[in-house]
N, C-alpha and C positions, 0 to 999 in steps of 0.2 A: 504494500500500500504506500503510495507516495505521500509523504507528509506535507509537502508544499501545496498539493492540491487541497488538503484538508484545512489549511489555515485560511482565514479570511483577512482581507486587508481592512484597515480601520473603517472605511466607508461602509463596507459590507457588514462588518461587525456592528456598527451603529444601526444600520437598517434592520439587521436581525433582532437586535435588542428592542427597537421600537415596535417591530411586528409582534414579538413575543409578549411585550407589555400590553399591546392592544388586545391580543387574544386572551390574555389572562384577565384583563379588565372586563372584556365582553363575557367571559365565562363566569366571572364572579358576580355578575348582575343577576344570574339565575339561581344563586345560592340562597338558602334560607337565612333569615336574619340572625339566628343563633350562631351559625357557622361564620357569618361575616363578622360578628362581634368577637368571636374567638380568634379569627385571623387578624383583626385589628389589634387586639390585645397582644398577640404574638409579635406583630410588627413593632409595637411600642416597646415591648420587652427587649427585642433584638436591637433596636436603636439605643436603648438605655445602656446596654452592656458593650456597645461598640466602643472600641478604643479611639481616643482622639488622635487625629493625625498630627504628626510632628511638623512644626513649621520652623524653618531655619530663619532666625532673625539676625541680621548683621548689625552690629553695634559700631557706631563711628565714635572714635575717641581721639583726643588730642595726642599727638606723638610727644616725643621728648621736648627738650627746650628749643628744637629747631623750628617749631611752629608749623610743621607739615602735618597733614591729616593722614591717618591710616585707619584701616578698618580693624575691628576687634578680632576677626579671624585672620589667619595667615594663609592665604591661598597658595603661596609657594610651598610652605611646609605641609599643607594639606595634600597637595598634589605629589610632592616628592618625598614625603615622610616615610613611605613604605620602602624606599630604596635602602636606607641604613640597615634595617634588620636583614634584608636580603643580602647585602654585602657581607655582613657579619656571618650569616649562615654559609655563604660560599667560601669565605676564608676559613671558617671552622672545618668544613668538609675537606678542603684542600689540605689543611694542617693535619687533620686526622689521617688522611691517606698518606701523607709524607711520613708521619710518625710510624705508621704500620710498615711502610716500605723500608724505613731505616731499621726497624726492629727485625724484619726478615733478613735483611742484609747482615746485621750483626749476628743473628743466629747461625747463618750459613758460614760466616767468617769464624765463629767459635768452633763449629764442627770441622772446618778445614784445618784450623790450628791444632785441634785435638788429634786428627788423623795424621798430620804431618809430624807432630812431635811424639807420637806413640812409637813403641818399640816394634809393633806389629806392622809389616809392610801393608800398604793400601790394597794390594792384590789379594791379601788374605780375606778381606771383607767381602770379596766377590765369591769366595768359595762357600758352597752351601753347607759343607761339613763344619766349617768354622762358625758360620752363623748359627747352626744348631748348637754348637758348643757354647756360644755366647748366650743363647736363649735358655739352655738347660743348666748351665753352670758346670762346675767340675763334677766329676763322678762321685757318687755317694760311696761310703765305705763298703757296703754290701756289693755294689757293682765293682769296686776296686778288688775285693777278695775274689769275685768270680773271674775277673780279668787276670789276676795273678795265677789262679788255678788253671786257666786255659793256657797261659804262657809257659808254665813249668809243669810238664807232665811227669809225675813221679810214680 
C-alpha cells in the first residue's frame, strides 16, 4: 500500500474535517434529547481537562551598560546549544576507542616480551604435545610411578 496516496494535503484534510463535522451535526439532530444532553456534558468535561497550550513569550530586556536591546531568549544558543553535548559525546567515543586500542597493543606487547624472554623457544608453543603439557601441568606422582615402571622392566 502506498503511503503517499493515503495522506491528504492540508486543503483536502480541511475539506474532510468540514464534511465530517457537517455529517455529525446532521446526525445529531435526530438524536433524543437525553443523548444530546449526555454528549454535551461529555464535551464540556473533555474541554475542562484539556491541557492549555504553551505559548512562547519573548521578553525584551535592556542589555548591559551598552544601551543595546536584546531579547530574553538567546536564539543563537537555542539553535546551536545541542552541538556541545554532541561534540563531547564524539570525543568521548573516540577517546574510549583509542584507550581500548592502546590496551590491546600493550597486551600483545607483554605477550611478545614474555615469549621472547622465556627459556622455551617460540616453536615449542606450536607443538600440540607441549600445549597439552602446559594445559595439564606436570605429571602426577601416580603417573610418574607408572612411567618409571614402563621404562625399567625388571
